[in-house]
C-alpha positions as a Markdown table, in Angstrom:
| # | Residue | x | y | z |
|---|---|---|---|---|
| 1 | Met | 0.1 | 0.1 | 0.1 |
| 2 | Thr | 1.3 | 3.6 | -0.8 |
| 3 | Glu | 1.7 | 6.1 | 1.6 |
| 4 | Pro | -0.8 | 9.0 | 0.9 |
| 5 | Thr | 0.7 | 12.5 | -0.2 |
| 6 | Arg | 0.8 | 14.7 | 3.0 |
| 7 | Tyr | 1.5 | 18.1 | 1.0 |
| 8 | Thr | -0.2 | 19.9 | -1.7 |
| 9 | Thr | 0.8 | 19.1 | -5.2 |
| 10 | Gly | 1.0 | 21.5 | -8.1 |
| 11 | Pro | -1.7 | 22.3 | -10.5 |
| 12 | Pro | -2.2 | 19.8 | -13.3 |
| 13 | Glu | -1.2 | 21.4 | -16.8 |
| 14 | Leu | -4.0 | 20.9 | -19.4 |
| 15 | Pro | -3.2 | 21.3 | -23.0 |
| 16 | Leu | -4.4 | 24.6 | -24.5 |
| 17 | Arg | -6.4 | 24.0 | -27.8 |
| 18 | Met | -5.7 | 26.0 | -30.6 |
| 19 | Asp | -7.9 | 24.5 | -33.1 |
| 20 | Pro | -10.0 | 27.0 | -35.2 |
| 21 | Glu | -13.6 | 27.3 | -34.4 |
| 22 | Pro | -15.9 | 24.7 | -36.2 |
| 23 | Leu | -18.0 | 26.2 | -39.0 |
| 24 | Pro | -21.5 | 25.3 | -39.4 |
| 25 | Val | -22.6 | 23.1 | -42.5 |
| 26 | Ala | -24.5 | 25.0 | -45.0 |
| 27 | Gly | -28.3 | 24.2 | -45.0 |
| 28 | Cys | -28.2 | 22.6 | -41.9 |
| 29 | Pro | -30.7 | 24.2 | -39.4 |
| 30 | Tyr | -29.1 | 22.7 | -36.2 |
| 31 | Cys | -25.7 | 24.0 | -37.3 |
| 32 | Thr | -27.2 | 27.5 | -38.0 |
| 33 | Glu | -28.8 | 27.7 | -34.7 |
| 34 | Leu | -25.7 | 26.8 | -32.8 |
| 35 | Ala | -23.8 | 29.4 | -34.8 |
| 36 | Arg | -26.3 | 31.9 | -33.9 |
| 37 | Val | -26.3 | 31.0 | -30.3 |
| 38 | Arg | -22.5 | 31.0 | -30.1 |
| 39 | Ser | -22.4 | 34.6 | -31.7 |
| 40 | Trp | -25.0 | 35.8 | -29.3 |
| 41 | Ala | -23.1 | 34.3 | -26.2 |
| 42 | Arg | -19.7 | 35.8 | -27.4 |
| 43 | Ala | -21.3 | 39.2 | -27.7 |
| 44 | Gly | -22.7 | 38.8 | -24.2 |
| 45 | Gly | -19.5 | 37.3 | -22.7 |
| 46 | Gly | -20.7 | 33.8 | -22.2 |
| 47 | Met | -17.6 | 32.2 | -23.1 |
| 48 | Thr | -18.8 | 28.9 | -21.5 |
| 49 | Thr | -21.7 | 28.8 | -24.1 |
| 50 | Val | -19.4 | 29.6 | -26.9 |
| 51 | Ser | -17.4 | 26.6 | -25.9 |
| 52 | Asp | -20.3 | 24.4 | -25.4 |
| 53 | Cys | -21.6 | 25.3 | -28.9 |
| 54 | Asn | -18.2 | 24.7 | -30.4 |
| 55 | Val | -18.2 | 21.2 | -28.9 |
| 56 | Phe | -21.8 | 20.6 | -30.3 |
| 57 | Leu | -20.7 | 21.8 | -33.7 |
| 58 | Arg | -17.6 | 19.5 | -33.5 |
| 59 | Arg | -19.7 | 16.5 | -32.7 |
| 60 | His | -22.7 | 17.3 | -34.9 |
| 61 | Pro | -21.0 | 16.7 | -38.4 |
| 62 | Gln | -21.2 | 12.9 | -37.7 |
| 63 | Gly | -24.9 | 13.4 | -38.6 |
| 64 | His | -23.8 | 14.9 | -42.0 |
| 65 | Gly | -23.3 | 11.8 | -44.1 |
C-alpha cells in the first residue's frame, strides 16, 4: 500500500486547444442555430456557452453523411 501524499501538489497542466472554431454546415438548421447562439453568447461574454456550442458543432458533423 502506498503512503498518501501529505503535502499539496502543483496544479495539473492542461493542453491549450488552438484549433479553429468549427464552421456550420451550409443548409443545416441545427448548425445554423448553434452558430447563432455562439455569436450571441460571445457578444454577451458567455464564453462557457461559446465553448459548449463549439463542442456541439464539432460532434454534430457525424450526422452529415
